[in-house]
DOKOLVEX-336861 format. One record per atom (N, C-alpha, C, O): residue number from 1; residue in one letter; atom name; x, y, z. Coordinates in nm, 2 decimals, padded with zeros to 4 digits. Layout:
# DOKOLVEX-336861
<drenlum i="NUM" aa="A" at="CA" px="X" py="Y" pz="Z"/>
...
END
This chain:
# DOKOLVEX-336861
<drenlum i="1" aa="M" at="N" px="00.04" py="00.41" pz="00.14"/>
<drenlum i="1" aa="M" at="CA" px="-00.09" py="00.48" pz="00.14"/>
<drenlum i="1" aa="M" at="C" px="-00.17" py="00.44" pz="00.01"/>
<drenlum i="1" aa="M" at="O" px="-00.11" py="00.43" pz="-00.10"/>
<drenlum i="2" aa="T" at="N" px="-00.29" py="00.43" pz="00.03"/>
<drenlum i="2" aa="T" at="CA" px="-00.38" py="00.40" pz="-00.09"/>
<drenlum i="2" aa="T" at="C" px="-00.43" py="00.53" pz="-00.15"/>
<drenlum i="2" aa="T" at="O" px="-00.45" py="00.63" pz="-00.08"/>
<drenlum i="3" aa="Y" at="N" px="-00.46" py="00.53" pz="-00.27"/>
<drenlum i="3" aa="Y" at="CA" px="-00.50" py="00.65" pz="-00.34"/>
<drenlum i="3" aa="Y" at="C" px="-00.64" py="00.69" pz="-00.31"/>
<drenlum i="3" aa="Y" at="O" px="-00.68" py="00.80" pz="-00.34"/>
<drenlum i="4" aa="D" at="N" px="-00.72" py="00.60" pz="-00.25"/>
<drenlum i="4" aa="D" at="CA" px="-00.86" py="00.64" pz="-00.22"/>
<drenlum i="4" aa="D" at="C" px="-00.87" py="00.75" pz="-00.11"/>
<drenlum i="4" aa="D" at="O" px="-00.97" py="00.80" pz="-00.09"/>
<drenlum i="5" aa="R" at="N" px="-00.76" py="00.78" pz="-00.04"/>
<drenlum i="5" aa="R" at="CA" px="-00.76" py="00.88" pz="00.06"/>
<drenlum i="5" aa="R" at="C" px="-00.69" py="01.01" pz="00.02"/>
<drenlum i="5" aa="R" at="O" px="-00.70" py="01.11" pz="00.09"/>
<drenlum i="6" aa="L" at="N" px="-00.64" py="01.01" pz="-00.10"/>
<drenlum i="6" aa="L" at="CA" px="-00.57" py="01.13" pz="-00.15"/>
<drenlum i="6" aa="L" at="C" px="-00.67" py="01.23" pz="-00.21"/>
<drenlum i="6" aa="L" at="O" px="-00.77" py="01.19" pz="-00.27"/>
<drenlum i="7" aa="V" at="N" px="-00.64" py="01.36" pz="-00.20"/>
<drenlum i="7" aa="V" at="CA" px="-00.73" py="01.46" pz="-00.26"/>
<drenlum i="7" aa="V" at="C" px="-00.64" py="01.53" pz="-00.36"/>
<drenlum i="7" aa="V" at="O" px="-00.53" py="01.57" pz="-00.34"/>
<drenlum i="8" aa="C" at="N" px="-00.70" py="01.55" pz="-00.48"/>
<drenlum i="8" aa="C" at="CA" px="-00.63" py="01.62" pz="-00.59"/>
<drenlum i="8" aa="C" at="C" px="-00.61" py="01.77" pz="-00.57"/>
<drenlum i="8" aa="C" at="O" px="-00.71" py="01.83" pz="-00.52"/>
<drenlum i="9" aa="A" at="N" px="-00.49" py="01.82" pz="-00.59"/>
<drenlum i="9" aa="A" at="CA" px="-00.47" py="01.96" pz="-00.57"/>
<drenlum i="9" aa="A" at="C" px="-00.53" py="02.04" pz="-00.69"/>
<drenlum i="9" aa="A" at="O" px="-00.54" py="02.16" pz="-00.68"/>
<drenlum i="10" aa="N" at="N" px="-00.56" py="01.97" pz="-00.80"/>
<drenlum i="10" aa="N" at="CA" px="-00.61" py="02.04" pz="-00.92"/>
<drenlum i="10" aa="N" at="C" px="-00.76" py="02.07" pz="-00.91"/>
<drenlum i="10" aa="N" at="O" px="-00.80" py="02.18" pz="-00.93"/>
<drenlum i="11" aa="C" at="N" px="-00.84" py="01.97" pz="-00.86"/>
<drenlum i="11" aa="C" at="CA" px="-00.98" py="01.99" pz="-00.86"/>
<drenlum i="11" aa="C" at="C" px="-01.04" py="01.97" pz="-00.72"/>
<drenlum i="11" aa="C" at="O" px="-01.16" py="01.99" pz="-00.70"/>
<drenlum i="12" aa="A" at="N" px="-00.96" py="01.94" pz="-00.62"/>
<drenlum i="12" aa="A" at="CA" px="-01.00" py="01.92" pz="-00.48"/>
<drenlum i="12" aa="A" at="C" px="-01.10" py="01.81" pz="-00.46"/>
<drenlum i="12" aa="A" at="O" px="-01.18" py="01.80" pz="-00.36"/>
<drenlum i="13" aa="A" at="N" px="-01.10" py="01.71" pz="-00.55"/>
<drenlum i="13" aa="A" at="CA" px="-01.19" py="01.59" pz="-00.54"/>
<drenlum i="13" aa="A" at="C" px="-01.10" py="01.47" pz="-00.51"/>
<drenlum i="13" aa="A" at="O" px="-00.98" py="01.48" pz="-00.53"/>
<drenlum i="14" aa="P" at="N" px="-01.16" py="01.37" pz="-00.45"/>
<drenlum i="14" aa="P" at="CA" px="-01.08" py="01.25" pz="-00.43"/>
<drenlum i="14" aa="P" at="C" px="-01.01" py="01.19" pz="-00.56"/>
<drenlum i="14" aa="P" at="O" px="-01.08" py="01.18" pz="-00.66"/>
<drenlum i="15" aa="V" at="N" px="-00.89" py="01.15" pz="-00.55"/>
<drenlum i="15" aa="V" at="CA" px="-00.82" py="01.10" pz="-00.66"/>
<drenlum i="15" aa="V" at="C" px="-00.88" py="00.98" pz="-00.72"/>
<drenlum i="15" aa="V" at="O" px="-00.88" py="00.95" pz="-00.84"/>
<drenlum i="16" aa="S" at="N" px="-00.94" py="00.90" pz="-00.63"/>
<drenlum i="16" aa="S" at="CA" px="-01.01" py="00.77" pz="-00.67"/>
<drenlum i="16" aa="S" at="C" px="-01.13" py="00.79" pz="-00.76"/>
<drenlum i="16" aa="S" at="O" px="-01.16" py="00.70" pz="-00.84"/>
<drenlum i="17" aa="E" at="N" px="-01.19" py="00.91" pz="-00.76"/>
<drenlum i="17" aa="E" at="CA" px="-01.30" py="00.94" pz="-00.85"/>
<drenlum i="17" aa="E" at="C" px="-01.25" py="00.98" pz="-00.99"/>
<drenlum i="17" aa="E" at="O" px="-01.33" py="00.95" pz="-01.08"/>
<drenlum i="18" aa="G" at="N" px="-01.13" py="01.03" pz="-01.00"/>
<drenlum i="18" aa="G" at="CA" px="-01.08" py="01.06" pz="-01.14"/>
<drenlum i="18" aa="G" at="C" px="-01.16" py="01.16" pz="-01.21"/>
<drenlum i="18" aa="G" at="O" px="-01.18" py="01.14" pz="-01.33"/>
<drenlum i="19" aa="R" at="N" px="-01.19" py="01.27" pz="-01.15"/>
<drenlum i="19" aa="R" at="CA" px="-01.27" py="01.38" pz="-01.21"/>
<drenlum i="19" aa="R" at="C" px="-01.20" py="01.46" pz="-01.32"/>
<drenlum i="19" aa="R" at="O" px="-01.26" py="01.50" pz="-01.42"/>
<drenlum i="20" aa="C" at="N" px="-01.07" py="01.48" pz="-01.30"/>
<drenlum i="20" aa="C" at="CA" px="-00.99" py="01.56" pz="-01.39"/>
<drenlum i="20" aa="C" at="C" px="-00.88" py="01.48" pz="-01.45"/>
<drenlum i="20" aa="C" at="O" px="-00.85" py="01.37" pz="-01.40"/>
<drenlum i="21" aa="P" at="N" px="-00.81" py="01.53" pz="-01.56"/>
<drenlum i="21" aa="P" at="CA" px="-00.70" py="01.45" pz="-01.61"/>
<drenlum i="21" aa="P" at="C" px="-00.58" py="01.43" pz="-01.51"/>
<drenlum i="21" aa="P" at="O" px="-00.52" py="01.33" pz="-01.52"/>
<drenlum i="22" aa="V" at="N" px="-00.56" py="01.52" pz="-01.42"/>
<drenlum i="22" aa="V" at="CA" px="-00.46" py="01.51" pz="-01.32"/>
<drenlum i="22" aa="V" at="C" px="-00.49" py="01.39" pz="-01.23"/>
<drenlum i="22" aa="V" at="O" px="-00.41" py="01.31" pz="-01.20"/>
<drenlum i="23" aa="C" at="N" px="-00.62" py="01.38" pz="-01.19"/>
<drenlum i="23" aa="C" at="CA" px="-00.66" py="01.27" pz="-01.10"/>
<drenlum i="23" aa="C" at="C" px="-00.64" py="01.14" pz="-01.17"/>
<drenlum i="23" aa="C" at="O" px="-00.59" py="01.04" pz="-01.12"/>
<drenlum i="24" aa="R" at="N" px="-00.69" py="01.13" pz="-01.30"/>
<drenlum i="24" aa="R" at="CA" px="-00.68" py="01.01" pz="-01.37"/>
<drenlum i="24" aa="R" at="C" px="-00.54" py="00.96" pz="-01.39"/>
<drenlum i="24" aa="R" at="O" px="-00.51" py="00.84" pz="-01.38"/>
<drenlum i="25" aa="A" at="N" px="-00.45" py="01.06" pz="-01.42"/>
<drenlum i="25" aa="A" at="CA" px="-00.31" py="01.02" pz="-01.44"/>
<drenlum i="25" aa="A" at="C" px="-00.25" py="00.97" pz="-01.31"/>
<drenlum i="25" aa="A" at="O" px="-00.17" py="00.87" pz="-01.31"/>
<drenlum i="26" aa="N" at="N" px="-00.27" py="01.04" pz="-01.20"/>
<drenlum i="26" aa="N" at="CA" px="-00.21" py="00.99" pz="-01.07"/>
<drenlum i="26" aa="N" at="C" px="-00.27" py="00.86" pz="-01.03"/>
<drenlum i="26" aa="N" at="O" px="-00.20" py="00.78" pz="-00.97"/>
<drenlum i="27" aa="R" at="N" px="-00.40" py="00.84" pz="-01.05"/>
<drenlum i="27" aa="R" at="CA" px="-00.47" py="00.71" pz="-01.02"/>
<drenlum i="27" aa="R" at="C" px="-00.40" py="00.60" pz="-01.09"/>
<drenlum i="27" aa="R" at="O" px="-00.37" py="00.49" pz="-01.04"/>
<drenlum i="28" aa="E" at="N" px="-00.38" py="00.62" pz="-01.22"/>
<drenlum i="28" aa="E" at="CA" px="-00.31" py="00.51" pz="-01.30"/>
<drenlum i="28" aa="E" at="C" px="-00.17" py="00.49" pz="-01.25"/>
<drenlum i="28" aa="E" at="O" px="-00.13" py="00.37" pz="-01.24"/>
<drenlum i="29" aa="R" at="N" px="-00.10" py="00.60" pz="-01.22"/>
<drenlum i="29" aa="R" at="CA" px="00.04" py="00.58" pz="-01.17"/>
<drenlum i="29" aa="R" at="C" px="00.05" py="00.51" pz="-01.04"/>
<drenlum i="29" aa="R" at="O" px="00.13" py="00.42" pz="-01.02"/>
<drenlum i="30" aa="L" at="N" px="-00.05" py="00.54" pz="-00.95"/>
<drenlum i="30" aa="L" at="CA" px="-00.05" py="00.47" pz="-00.82"/>
<drenlum i="30" aa="L" at="C" px="-00.09" py="00.33" pz="-00.83"/>
<drenlum i="30" aa="L" at="O" px="-00.04" py="00.24" pz="-00.75"/>
<drenlum i="31" aa="Q" at="N" px="-00.18" py="00.30" pz="-00.92"/>
<drenlum i="31" aa="Q" at="CA" px="-00.22" py="00.16" pz="-00.94"/>
<drenlum i="31" aa="Q" at="C" px="-00.11" py="00.07" pz="-01.00"/>
<drenlum i="31" aa="Q" at="O" px="-00.11" py="-00.05" pz="-00.97"/>
<drenlum i="32" aa="Q" at="N" px="-00.02" py="00.13" pz="-01.08"/>
<drenlum i="32" aa="Q" at="CA" px="00.08" py="00.05" pz="-01.14"/>
<drenlum i="32" aa="Q" at="C" px="00.21" py="00.06" pz="-01.07"/>
<drenlum i="32" aa="Q" at="O" px="00.31" py="-00.01" pz="-01.11"/>
<drenlum i="33" aa="E" at="N" px="00.22" py="00.13" pz="-00.96"/>
<drenlum i="33" aa="E" at="CA" px="00.35" py="00.16" pz="-00.90"/>
<drenlum i="33" aa="E" at="C" px="00.41" py="00.03" pz="-00.83"/>
<drenlum i="33" aa="E" at="O" px="00.53" py="00.01" pz="-00.86"/>
<drenlum i="34" aa="H" at="N" px="00.33" py="-00.04" pz="-00.75"/>
<drenlum i="34" aa="H" at="CA" px="00.39" py="-00.15" pz="-00.68"/>
<drenlum i="34" aa="H" at="C" px="00.28" py="-00.25" pz="-00.66"/>
<drenlum i="34" aa="H" at="O" px="00.16" py="-00.22" pz="-00.63"/>
<drenlum i="35" aa="P" at="N" px="00.31" py="-00.38" pz="-00.67"/>
<drenlum i="35" aa="P" at="CA" px="00.20" py="-00.48" pz="-00.65"/>
<drenlum i="35" aa="P" at="C" px="00.14" py="-00.48" pz="-00.50"/>
<drenlum i="35" aa="P" at="O" px="00.03" py="-00.52" pz="-00.49"/>
<drenlum i="36" aa="L" at="N" px="00.22" py="-00.44" pz="-00.41"/>
<drenlum i="36" aa="L" at="CA" px="00.17" py="-00.44" pz="-00.27"/>
<drenlum i="36" aa="L" at="C" px="00.10" py="-00.31" pz="-00.23"/>
<drenlum i="36" aa="L" at="O" px="00.05" py="-00.30" pz="-00.12"/>
<drenlum i="37" aa="S" at="N" px="00.10" py="-00.21" pz="-00.32"/>
<drenlum i="37" aa="S" at="CA" px="00.05" py="-00.08" pz="-00.28"/>
<drenlum i="37" aa="S" at="C" px="-00.10" py="-00.08" pz="-00.27"/>
<drenlum i="37" aa="S" at="O" px="-00.16" py="00.01" pz="-00.20"/>
<drenlum i="38" aa="G" at="N" px="-00.17" py="-00.18" pz="-00.32"/>
<drenlum i="38" aa="G" at="CA" px="-00.32" py="-00.19" pz="-00.31"/>
<drenlum i="38" aa="G" at="C" px="-00.36" py="-00.26" pz="-00.19"/>
<drenlum i="38" aa="G" at="O" px="-00.48" py="-00.27" pz="-00.17"/>
<drenlum i="39" aa="L" at="N" px="-00.27" py="-00.32" pz="-00.11"/>
<drenlum i="39" aa="L" at="CA" px="-00.31" py="-00.40" pz="00.00"/>
<drenlum i="39" aa="L" at="C" px="-00.36" py="-00.31" pz="00.12"/>
<drenlum i="39" aa="L" at="O" px="-00.31" py="-00.19" pz="00.13"/>
<drenlum i="40" aa="H" at="N" px="-00.45" py="-00.36" pz="00.19"/>
<drenlum i="40" aa="H" at="CA" px="-00.50" py="-00.28" pz="00.31"/>
<drenlum i="40" aa="H" at="C" px="-00.38" py="-00.28" pz="00.41"/>
<drenlum i="40" aa="H" at="O" px="-00.31" py="-00.37" pz="00.43"/>
<drenlum i="41" aa="P" at="N" px="-00.37" py="-00.16" pz="00.48"/>
<drenlum i="41" aa="P" at="CA" px="-00.26" py="-00.15" pz="00.58"/>
<drenlum i="41" aa="P" at="C" px="-00.26" py="-00.26" pz="00.68"/>
<drenlum i="41" aa="P" at="O" px="-00.15" py="-00.30" pz="00.73"/>
<drenlum i="42" aa="M" at="N" px="-00.38" py="-00.31" pz="00.73"/>
<drenlum i="42" aa="M" at="CA" px="-00.38" py="-00.42" pz="00.83"/>
<drenlum i="42" aa="M" at="C" px="-00.32" py="-00.55" pz="00.76"/>
<drenlum i="42" aa="M" at="O" px="-00.26" py="-00.63" pz="00.83"/>
<drenlum i="43" aa="A" at="N" px="-00.34" py="-00.57" pz="00.64"/>
<drenlum i="43" aa="A" at="CA" px="-00.29" py="-00.69" pz="00.57"/>
<drenlum i="43" aa="A" at="C" px="-00.13" py="-00.68" pz="00.57"/>
<drenlum i="43" aa="A" at="O" px="-00.06" py="-00.78" pz="00.59"/>
<drenlum i="44" aa="L" at="N" px="-00.08" py="-00.56" pz="00.54"/>
<drenlum i="44" aa="L" at="CA" px="00.06" py="-00.54" pz="00.55"/>
<drenlum i="44" aa="L" at="C" px="00.12" py="-00.56" pz="00.69"/>
<drenlum i="44" aa="L" at="O" px="00.23" py="-00.62" pz="00.70"/>
<drenlum i="45" aa="I" at="N" px="00.05" py="-00.52" pz="00.79"/>
<drenlum i="45" aa="I" at="CA" px="00.09" py="-00.54" pz="00.93"/>
<drenlum i="45" aa="I" at="C" px="00.09" py="-00.69" pz="00.96"/>
<drenlum i="45" aa="I" at="O" px="00.18" py="-00.74" pz="01.02"/>
<drenlum i="46" aa="A" at="N" px="-00.01" py="-00.76" pz="00.92"/>
<drenlum i="46" aa="A" at="CA" px="-00.02" py="-00.90" pz="00.94"/>
<drenlum i="46" aa="A" at="C" px="00.10" py="-00.97" pz="00.87"/>
<drenlum i="46" aa="A" at="O" px="00.16" py="-01.07" pz="00.92"/>
<drenlum i="47" aa="L" at="N" px="00.12" py="-00.93" pz="00.75"/>
<drenlum i="47" aa="L" at="CA" px="00.23" py="-00.99" pz="00.67"/>
<drenlum i="47" aa="L" at="C" px="00.37" py="-00.97" pz="00.74"/>
<drenlum i="47" aa="L" at="O" px="00.45" py="-01.06" pz="00.75"/>
<drenlum i="48" aa="A" at="N" px="00.39" py="-00.85" pz="00.79"/>
<drenlum i="48" aa="A" at="CA" px="00.51" py="-00.82" pz="00.86"/>
<drenlum i="48" aa="A" at="C" px="00.52" py="-00.90" pz="00.99"/>
<drenlum i="48" aa="A" at="O" px="00.63" py="-00.95" pz="01.02"/>
<drenlum i="49" aa="A" at="N" px="00.41" py="-00.92" pz="01.06"/>
<drenlum i="49" aa="A" at="CA" px="00.41" py="-01.00" pz="01.18"/>
<drenlum i="49" aa="A" at="C" px="00.45" py="-01.15" pz="01.15"/>
<drenlum i="49" aa="A" at="O" px="00.52" py="-01.21" pz="01.23"/>
<drenlum i="50" aa="V" at="N" px="00.40" py="-01.20" pz="01.04"/>
<drenlum i="50" aa="V" at="CA" px="00.43" py="-01.34" pz="01.00"/>
<drenlum i="50" aa="V" at="C" px="00.58" py="-01.35" pz="00.97"/>
<drenlum i="50" aa="V" at="O" px="00.64" py="-01.45" pz="01.01"/>
<drenlum i="51" aa="V" at="N" px="00.63" py="-01.25" pz="00.90"/>
<drenlum i="51" aa="V" at="CA" px="00.77" py="-01.26" pz="00.86"/>
<drenlum i="51" aa="V" at="C" px="00.86" py="-01.25" pz="00.99"/>
<drenlum i="51" aa="V" at="O" px="00.96" py="-01.32" pz="01.00"/>
<drenlum i="52" aa="I" at="N" px="00.83" py="-01.16" pz="01.08"/>
<drenlum i="52" aa="I" at="CA" px="00.90" py="-01.14" pz="01.20"/>
<drenlum i="52" aa="I" at="C" px="00.90" py="-01.27" pz="01.29"/>
<drenlum i="52" aa="I" at="O" px="01.00" py="-01.31" pz="01.34"/>
<drenlum i="53" aa="A" at="N" px="00.78" py="-01.33" pz="01.29"/>
<drenlum i="53" aa="A" at="CA" px="00.77" py="-01.46" pz="01.37"/>
<drenlum i="53" aa="A" at="C" px="00.85" py="-01.57" pz="01.31"/>
<drenlum i="53" aa="A" at="O" px="00.91" py="-01.65" pz="01.38"/>
<drenlum i="54" aa="A" at="N" px="00.85" py="-01.57" pz="01.17"/>
<drenlum i="54" aa="A" at="CA" px="00.93" py="-01.68" pz="01.10"/>
<drenlum i="54" aa="A" at="C" px="01.08" py="-01.65" pz="01.13"/>
<drenlum i="54" aa="A" at="O" px="01.15" py="-01.75" pz="01.15"/>
<drenlum i="55" aa="L" at="N" px="01.12" py="-01.53" pz="01.13"/>
<drenlum i="55" aa="L" at="CA" px="01.26" py="-01.50" pz="01.15"/>
<drenlum i="55" aa="L" at="C" px="01.30" py="-01.54" pz="01.30"/>
<drenlum i="55" aa="L" at="O" px="01.41" py="-01.58" pz="01.33"/>
<drenlum i="56" aa="A" at="N" px="01.21" py="-01.51" pz="01.39"/>
<drenlum i="56" aa="A" at="CA" px="01.23" py="-01.54" pz="01.53"/>
<drenlum i="56" aa="A" at="C" px="01.24" py="-01.69" pz="01.55"/>
<drenlum i="56" aa="A" at="O" px="01.33" py="-01.74" pz="01.62"/>
<drenlum i="57" aa="L" at="N" px="01.16" py="-01.77" pz="01.49"/>
<drenlum i="57" aa="L" at="CA" px="01.16" py="-01.91" pz="01.49"/>
<drenlum i="57" aa="L" at="C" px="01.29" py="-01.97" pz="01.43"/>
<drenlum i="57" aa="L" at="O" px="01.35" py="-02.06" pz="01.48"/>
<drenlum i="58" aa="L" at="N" px="01.33" py="-01.91" pz="01.32"/>
<drenlum i="58" aa="L" at="CA" px="01.46" py="-01.95" pz="01.26"/>
<drenlum i="58" aa="L" at="C" px="01.58" py="-01.92" pz="01.35"/>
<drenlum i="58" aa="L" at="O" px="01.67" py="-02.00" pz="01.36"/>
<drenlum i="59" aa="A" at="N" px="01.58" py="-01.80" pz="01.41"/>
<drenlum i="59" aa="A" at="CA" px="01.69" py="-01.77" pz="01.50"/>
<drenlum i="59" aa="A" at="C" px="01.69" py="-01.86" pz="01.62"/>
<drenlum i="59" aa="A" at="O" px="01.80" py="-01.90" pz="01.66"/>
<drenlum i="60" aa="A" at="N" px="01.58" py="-01.89" pz="01.67"/>
<drenlum i="60" aa="A" at="CA" px="01.57" py="-01.98" pz="01.79"/>
<drenlum i="60" aa="A" at="C" px="01.62" py="-02.12" pz="01.75"/>
<drenlum i="60" aa="A" at="O" px="01.68" py="-02.19" pz="01.83"/>
<drenlum i="61" aa="H" at="N" px="01.58" py="-02.17" pz="01.63"/>
<drenlum i="61" aa="H" at="CA" px="01.62" py="-02.30" pz="01.59"/>
<drenlum i="61" aa="H" at="C" px="01.77" py="-02.31" pz="01.57"/>
<drenlum i="61" aa="H" at="O" px="01.83" py="-02.41" pz="01.59"/>
<drenlum i="62" aa="Q" at="N" px="01.83" py="-02.20" pz="01.52"/>
<drenlum i="62" aa="Q" at="CA" px="01.98" py="-02.21" pz="01.49"/>
<drenlum i="62" aa="Q" at="C" px="02.06" py="-02.20" pz="01.62"/>
<drenlum i="62" aa="Q" at="O" px="02.17" py="-02.24" pz="01.62"/>
<drenlum i="63" aa="T" at="N" px="02.01" py="-02.14" pz="01.72"/>
<drenlum i="63" aa="T" at="CA" px="02.09" py="-02.13" pz="01.85"/>
<drenlum i="63" aa="T" at="C" px="02.08" py="-02.26" pz="01.93"/>
<drenlum i="63" aa="T" at="O" px="02.17" py="-02.28" pz="02.02"/>
<drenlum i="64" aa="V" at="N" px="01.99" py="-02.35" pz="01.90"/>
<drenlum i="64" aa="V" at="CA" px="01.98" py="-02.47" pz="01.97"/>
<drenlum i="64" aa="V" at="C" px="02.07" py="-02.57" pz="01.92"/>
<drenlum i="64" aa="V" at="O" px="02.08" py="-02.69" pz="01.98"/>
END
C-alpha cells in the first residue's frame, strides 16, 4: 500500500500531506521501508506476471 491513501489518526489529514509531526514521521518511515513500496500496484502485478511466465517457460523447457 502506498502512503498517499493513508489517513493520519492524529490530525485526520492524508499522511502524504505531512501536516503534523506524526504524519511526517510515518511518511518518512514508509518512504524508506522498502525499495518496491513506492511502485504502483499495477506495476507490481505486471512484474509478478513476468516472473510467473518466466518460471513457466523454465519449467516447460526442463521437462522437454
